[in-house]
N, C-alpha and C positions, 0 to 999 in steps of 0.2 A: 485637436492639438496632439502632436506626437512627441514622444521623448526621443532623444538621440538613439539611433539604431546601430551606428558604426562605432562600436566600443569593443575593445579587446577584453578578454576574460580576466577577471581580477584575481588570478591565482599565480603563485610564484614558482611552483615546481612541476609544471605540467609534464616535463620530460623525465620525471623520477617517480618512484613509488615510496610510500611511507611505511617502512618495515623496521621493527625493533627500535622504534623511537628516533629513526634517522631517515633522511631522504637518500635513497639508495639508487644507484645506476641500474637501469634495466639490463636483463641478460641479453637482449637483442635490440636492434634499431627499429623494430616494428612499432608502428604508430596507428592511432585511430583519429580520423577527422570527424569533428562534431559539426554538423551542418545546421545553420540557422534556419529554423522552420518557416520563417517569413521571407528572408532574402534568398534562400537556397545557396548561400555562400558559406565557405568554411569559416566558422566562428572560433574554433579552438582545436588544437591538435595535442593529444595526450599519448603517453607511452602505453603500448599494449602488452599486457603480461603474457609470458610464455610459461611453459611447465616449470622451468627453473625458478621463476619468480613466485609462482604458487608454492613451490617447495620451500623457498626461503621464508615466505610469510607464515606458512603453517609451522615451520620450525621455530620461528620467533614467538608465535603465540603459545606453542606448546611449552617452550622454555619458560616463558613468563608465567604460565599457569603452574607448572611443576616446581619451579625453583625461585620464582620472583616474589615480590612482596604483595602483589595485588590480592590474591585470594586470602591472604593472612591478615590483611587490614580489617579493622572493625567496619561494620556497615556505616557507622557514622563517619569514619574517615573516608570511605569511598564516596559517601554522599557529598562531602565537601568538594571532591573532584567533579562530581556531576554538576553541582551548582556552578562551579567555575566554568565548566565546559558550556553549559547553557548560556552563561553571561557572554562568553567569547563568541558563540554562534550568533547571539542576538546583536552583538556589535558589528557583525558582518551582514546585517540584514539587507542593506542596499546592494551588496555584491550578489547575494543569493537572488534577490528580486530582479536583477538584470540578467542572470544566467538562465533561470528556470523558463522564462518565456521563449528564449532562443532555442533551448534544448527540446522543449515539449509542447510549446504553443499556448501555454496558459497565459491569461491576461496578466499584465504587469500589476494591475490593481489588486488582483488576488495574490500574486507572488510576493507582494510587499508584506504579507502576513506570515510568510513561511518561517522566517527566523523566530518570530514570537511563538509560533506554534511548536517549533522544536524546543525552544527554551522551556515552554510549559511542560513538555514531556520529560526533559531532564530534571526539572524541579519536582514534578509529580513523583518520579521514582526515587529521587533523593529523599523526599519526605517519608517514604516508606521505611527508611532506615530505623525510624523510631516507633513505627506503628505496626509493621508487619510482624507476625508471630514466627520469627526465625527458628525458635525452638519452643516446644510445648511439653510441659511435664505430663507424664502419664502413669497409670497404675497397672503394671503387668499382672496378668491373671494369676501367675504363680508367685507373686510377692516381689519384694524389692522395690526398686524405683526405676522409672523409665523416662526417656526423653525422645521426642520425635523432632529431629533436627533437619532443617532445610539447608542444603549445601549447594554450591554452584555445579552446574552440569559439566563444566569444563571448558574446552576450546570450542568456540562458536564460529561457524561460517555463515555470514549474513549476506544474502544475495538480493540486491536492490533493483527494482524495475526503473524504467525511465519516466513514468508519468508523474510521480510525486516523490522525487528522491529525498528531499530534506525531511519531510514528515516521516517517511518510512525508515530512513536512517536512524532518526531519533527514537522512533517507536521500537526498533530492534536493539539499538545500542544501549539505551538508558536502562532497561530492565536487565540486560545481560551484565552490564557493569556493576549495578548495585548488588546483583547476586554474587559477584566475585569471579565472573567468567572473563576470559580474554577473547578477543574478537579478530577475525579476518573479515574485513568489509570488502565485498566485491561489487564495484560500481558498474552500472550499465554503460555500454559503449555510446549510447545516444545521450546520456546525461551523467557524465563523470564529475562535473564541476563541484557539486556539493560534497562529494567524497573528499576532494582536495581541501575544501573549506574546513571540514571537520578535522582533517589531518593537521592543518595549520593551527586550528584551535587546540587540539590535543598537545601539539608541540608548545604552544604558547603558555599553557597552564602547567606544563611539566608532568603530564601523565606518564607513569612509569613505562620504561621501554617494553615493547612487545604486547602491551595491554590492548592497543589498537593498531592494526596493520591494514593498509588500504591499497588495493590494486584495482585496475580496470582490465577486464578481459571479456572476450566473446564466449559463446556457449561451449565450444569444444574444450577450451582451456578451463573454463569454469567447472566443467564436470570433474576435473582432476581434484578440485577442492572438495567436492561431494564425496569422492572416492577415498580421500586421504584418511588413513586410520588414526592420524593424530588429531583429527577434527571430531569432537564428540557429538556435535549437534549442528544441523543446518536449519536456518530460518529463512524462508523464501517467500517472496511475493511476486506473482507473475501469472502466466497462463496455466490453465489446467493441464495442457499437454506437457509442458515442462515440469509441472508438479508431479505428474505421474512418473516421469523419468527419475526425478530426484527421490521420490518415495521408494521406487524399486531399488535404486542404488543404496539408499540408506538401509533398506530392509536386508540387503545382502550381508551387511556387517552389523546389523542391529544398532545403527546410529539413530539418535533422536532426531526428529524433524518437526517443524511447524510450517504449515503451508497455508498461505492466504492466496486463493486462486481465483478463477474467473467467475462470472455471474451472468445471468440472464433474468434480471429481476422484474417481477410483475407488480404493477399497480392495479389493484382491484377497485373498480369504480362502482359503488353501490347506487341503487336507484334514487336515493335522496341527495346525492352529491351535487354540488353546484358545478355545472359543466364548464362555464367560463373560468371560474376561479381554479378549477382543477387543471384546465389546459394551460393557464398562465404558470401555475406552479411547476408542472411537468416540463414545459418548454424552457423555462429559466434554469431549472435544475440540470437539464441536459446540456446547457451551454458551458457548464463547468468543465474546463479542460477539454472542450470540444467533444464531449461525450467519451473521452478516454479515461473512464472511471469504471472499475470492475463492478461497483455496486449500482451503476446507473439503472434507473427505472425505464427500461426500453420496451417492455411488453405491457401494453395498456389494455386491460381486459374489462369490457363493458357489455352490458346486456344488449341484445340485438335492437330493441326499440330505440336505444339511445346511441347506437353506434355511429350513425351518420352525423349526428350533432357533435359527438366527441371528435370525430375526424375533422370536421369543419373548424371547430374551435382550436384544435391543435395546429392545423394548417395555418390558420389566421395568425396565431401567436408566434409560431416558428418562422413564418415568412417575414415577419417584421424584425427579426433579430439581425442586428448589424454585424456582419462578419468582416474582420479586417485585422490590420496590424495590431498585435497584442499590446504595443506601447502607445497606441492611439487611445486617448481617454474616452472616445465615443464608441469604441468597439465593444460589443457584447459577447463575441466569441472569436477566438483566434484560429490558427491553423492546426492541422494535425502534426504529429511529431516528426514524421519522416515520409519520404516519397513512397516507400513500400507500404506504409500505413494507409496513405490515401488510396493507393492501388487496391489494397485489401477492402477498404470501405466501399469503393466504387464497384468492386466485384460483388459484394453483397447486395448493393442497390440493383445491379443488373439481374441478380438471381431473384430478387423480389418482383421485378417486372416480369421476368420470364415465367414465374410460377403463378401469375395472375392477380397478384395483390394490386390494389388501386393506389397509384402514386398521387398523393394529394398535394404535395409541395416539395420543392427541392429536387434532388436526384442528380445534380451536376456540380460543376465548379462555378463559383461566383463570377459573373461576366466582367465585373469591374476590377478583378484582381488577376494580373498577368504573370505573377510570380507568387511563390509560397505554396505550401501544401494544404490548400483550402478545399473544403467541400461544403455545399449548401446544407443547411439544416433540412432534414428530410422526414416526411411522414408518409407511412403506408396505411391504408385502410383495408378492410376485408381480408386480413391476413389469416391464413389457415394456421391453427395452433401447432400443426406438425411440420410446417414448412421450414426451410433452412433459416430464413430471417427471423422466424419465431423461436428457433431452438439454439442457434449458434451465436456466440458472442461477437458482435460487430466491432465494438470498441471505437465507435464514432457516433456522430449526431444523427442517428437513424431510429425513429420510433415506429413500432408496429402496433396497430390497433386491432385487437382480436375480439370478434363478437362471441358472446356466451348466451346460452339459453336462459339462465337464471343465476341467482347468487351461488347456488351449490355448484353449478357448472363453471362459474367464474373461478371458484376456489380450486376446482379440479384442474382447470387450465393453468392456473398459477403454479400448481404443484407439478405439472406435466413437463418436467425438465430435469436434466442431470444436475443442475445447479441449485443452490439454496443459500445465496449470500445475503440478499436484501429483499425488501418488499415494501408495499404501502397499501393502506386501505383509505379510500376517500368516502367519507360519510359525515353527516352532521351529528350522528348519534355515537357518543363515545362508547356506550355499551355494545353496540353492534361492531364497532371498530375492534374492541377487545375480543369479541367472540370470533370474528373472522381471522384476526391476527393469530389466535390460538390454533387455527386450522391450517395455517400456511407454514410449510416446512422450509424455514429460512432463518438465518442467524440474527436478523434484525428486521423490525417492522416499524414504519413511520405512519402516523395518523395525519392525513391531509397534507402530505408532502414528503420530500426526500429528506429524511432525518436520520442522524446517527450521532452517537456519543461514544467515542473510543474509551472513555473512562468506564463504560459499562461492558467493555469487551467487544472486539470486532472480529468476525470470522463467520464461516459458513457451515451449513449442513451439506450432506452428499458430496459431490465432486467440486464444491467450492472451497474445500480445504480441510485441514486438520488443526485443531487448537484455536486459540484466540490471541489477539494482540490488543494492547491497551488495558489500562486499569490493573487491578490485582490479578485478574485472569491472565493478563499478558506477562506477568512475572513468573507464574508457576512453571511454564515450559523451560525456563532457564535454571530450574532447581531440581535436585534429586532429594528424595526423602530417606532419611536414615533413622532407624530405630536403635537406640542405645539402652541396654538393660543393665542396671547397676545393682549392687547389693544394698545400697542405701543412697539417699540424696546427698549431693555435694553441698558445700557450705552455702552456695547461692540459693539452694532450694530447701534448706533446713526449715522445718515448720510448715512446709507446703501441705495443704489439705486437698483431698480428692472428693 
């Protein structure tokens, strides 16, 4: 059964930008066509920001921070706006659920939860208004009374990728807003719809002008946002290559930045792991967003005696995955987000074959799909740990099984990468899982599956990023710490003991 595919995008102002609390006319007639990843037809056309539009958005955010009410509200007052914003986004759940599959290829069944996930993020940070230590009394070494105060970092440029726009918008916007920052949200050209939904939600709840400004731009114009001296901090999710560029530009002017970048995450399969169960867990996890997930477990490291069994089990599980229309309720994996993305994935598959890896299943386009940016779920065996497909992020449904000599060698291979975003250990022994997890240089480790909890903080070691998103850890990058030393306590702190 399929849901209707011929639907226009449910947004009202695609030809405008949301700046300074108003829908403003773009500085040029440049536009961006958003192509439906299943039909390959134009789904939505939006305005494309130019230098003058970035300038206007940065000016509005700067004015709102320097002279507007937002940073001067109490945290409880800002929390009420966050709660209202979450409610309004949740009300638009059906709209988000029909846009995301067309933009990025995610299954509609998964997309239906996007709005609820965003509301959770807005509510989570709203609740920190009453529980986070925004100021802490301290005893200076030379006497008197001290306060350590957490204040907003200032104007934030939030650059959003195309693979999971609604979740990442809320993950960046919610902590920035509760901290007291103002924001310029730069949507991806491939997936701008959710930025418009959030803009309409901000308008509906009466968010003060300039607190949220939303534009869509490609890389060259986006770089102007990173360079703008009125922007105090950049928060970016995307490729490591783009992250390096952003970090270097921020470094030139000592701007703050948080970077959530690429990954090449390893699943270490210990000798007591159930191979069939492991294969099922890995194959199903890789179906999420057609493998277009930075934290995907794509390097499967197993000892040599169990290698062939692991490859066969993965190939059997992956070959049974039903690939098709993301609105078809029987589909288990949708298309890739763009034609260039499929070309990229096919290029890596070709490199895997060229370098002698064993193609166990997949490797081409589904024969029963004559349109859409689809690629077959693919498994390689006998992958050299130093080869291109073992080292570079494919960002598609391609798994590489790498043989190891023993457990210690498996851990070495898992760590033999510039990345360190995610990982997993498969074993029936929780003590061994904890021991191996402690040896893996990565930001998160799952036991017997692809597991993450953003409330615990999400981010990477090495070139997988700087800083964390989610939870209390995700609030800290939007704050500056100020030490205030007084001759004595204020009325609020009279009687405070140290």
